[in-house]
C-alpha positions as CSV (number, residue, x, y, z in Angstrom):
1,M,0.0,0.0,0.0
2,S,2.9,2.4,0.7
3,A,4.0,2.0,-3.0
4,W,0.6,3.1,-4.2
5,D,0.6,6.0,-1.7
6,A,4.0,7.1,-2.9
7,K,2.9,7.0,-6.6
8,L,-0.2,9.0,-5.8
9,K,1.8,11.6,-3.8
10,R,4.2,12.0,-6.6
11,A,1.4,12.6,-9.2
12,L,-0.3,15.1,-6.9
13,D,3.0,16.9,-6.2
14,L,3.5,17.2,-10.0
15,G,0.2,19.0,-10.3
16,Y,-2.1,16.2,-11.4
17,E,-5.6,16.1,-9.9
18,E,-5.8,12.4,-9.7
19,C,-3.9,9.2,-10.6
20,E,-5.0,6.2,-12.7
21,F,-3.2,2.9,-12.5
22,R,-3.7,-0.2,-14.6
23,G,-2.4,-3.7,-14.2
24,C,-2.9,-7.2,-15.5
25,V,-3.3,-9.8,-12.8
26,L,-1.7,-13.2,-13.2
27,A,-1.9,-14.7,-9.6
28,R,-1.0,-18.3,-9.2
29,E,-3.6,-20.6,-7.8
30,K,-1.7,-21.3,-4.6
31,D,-1.5,-17.5,-4.0
32,W,-5.1,-16.8,-4.8
33,K,-6.4,-16.4,-1.2
34,D,-3.6,-13.9,-0.3
35,F,-4.1,-12.1,-3.6
36,C,-7.9,-11.6,-2.9
37,A,-7.0,-10.3,0.6
38,Y,-4.6,-7.8,-1.0
39,E,-7.2,-6.8,-3.6
40,K,-9.7,-6.1,-0.8
41,Q,-7.1,-4.1,1.2
42,L,-6.3,-2.1,-1.9
43,N,-9.9,-1.4,-2.7
44,D,-10.6,-0.2,0.8
45,S,-7.4,2.0,0.9
46,I,-8.3,4.0,-2.2
47,T,-11.8,5.0,-1.1
48,D,-12.1,8.8,-1.0
49,R,-8.7,9.2,-2.7
50,H,-7.8,10.8,-6.0
51,M,-7.0,7.4,-7.4
52,N,-8.5,5.0,-9.9
53,V,-7.2,1.5,-10.3
54,L,-8.1,-0.8,-13.2
55,C,-7.3,-4.4,-12.8
56,T,-7.6,-6.8,-15.8
57,Y,-7.8,-10.5,-15.5
58,P,-7.3,-13.0,-18.4
59,L,-10.5,-15.0,-18.5
60,T,-8.7,-17.8,-20.3
61,K,-6.6,-18.4,-17.2
62,S,-9.3,-17.7,-14.6
63,G,-12.3,-19.9,-13.6
64,A,-15.7,-18.8,-12.6
65,A,-14.9,-18.9,-8.9
66,E,-11.9,-16.6,-9.3
67,I,-13.9,-14.1,-11.4
68,L,-16.6,-14.1,-8.7
69,D,-14.0,-13.6,-6.0
70,V,-12.7,-10.5,-7.8
71,A,-16.1,-9.1,-8.6
72,Q,-17.2,-9.2,-5.0
73,T,-13.9,-7.5,-3.9
74,H,-14.4,-4.4,-6.0
75,Q,-17.3,-1.9,-6.4
76,F,-18.0,-3.2,-9.9
77,A,-16.6,-5.4,-12.6
78,I,-16.9,-5.1,-16.4
79,A,-17.1,-8.2,-18.5
80,R,-17.8,-8.9,-22.1
81,R,-20.5,-11.5,-22.7
82,Q,-21.6,-12.6,-26.2
83,G,-20.0,-9.5,-27.7
84,E,-21.7,-7.0,-25.3
85,W,-20.1,-5.2,-22.3
86,E,-21.8,-5.6,-19.0
87,V,-21.3,-3.8,-15.7
88,I,-21.7,-6.0,-12.6
89,K,-22.2,-3.9,-9.5
90,S,-21.3,-5.2,-6.0
91,L,-24.1,-5.3,-3.4
92,E,-22.2,-2.7,-1.4
93,L,-22.2,-0.2,-4.3
94,I,-25.9,-0.8,-5.0
95,Q,-26.8,-0.3,-1.3
96,A,-24.6,2.9,-1.1
97,K,-26.4,4.4,-4.2
98,A,-29.8,3.6,-2.7
99,E,-28.8,5.3,0.6
100,I,-27.6,8.4,-1.3
101,K,-30.9,8.5,-3.2
102,R,-32.8,8.2,0.1
103,L,-30.8,10.9,1.7
104,N,-31.2,13.2,-1.3
105,Q,-35.0,12.7,-1.2
106,A,-35.0,13.5,2.5
107,L,-33.0,16.7,1.9
108,Q,-35.3,17.7,-0.9
109,S,-38.3,17.3,1.4
110,I,-36.7,19.6,4.0
111,T,-35.7,22.1,1.3
112,D,-39.3,22.1,0.0
113,R,-40.7,22.9,3.5
114,T,-38.1,25.7,4.2
115,P,-39.1,29.3,3.4
116,S,-37.1,30.6,0.5
117,G,-35.7,33.5,2.5
118,L,-33.9,31.3,5.0
119,R,-30.3,30.2,4.4
120,F,-28.2,27.8,6.4
């Protein structure tokens, strides 16, 4: 994680507003459990940071179980099925978006009841 932090700091120090990283994953079967733990840690560490990470996985070398492990570790996964791209959202992302929508509706309800001359 410190290597990712150093790269982000360097990019921000150079004047960039955010940083994007890409990598192709070729984890060995015997390392898969540790790799998934690392992916979860990485995903949790970049929340609310000016960083995007795109991880690619060769489907020809990954089974369904590995793909599902990866998909549940991240906010979403993108896969190509029958020539069409599909976005698979994690339950956590779906729940977060629903909560944001609920809070926005509650805020709008309060705003609608507040006299227009009042400011907070």
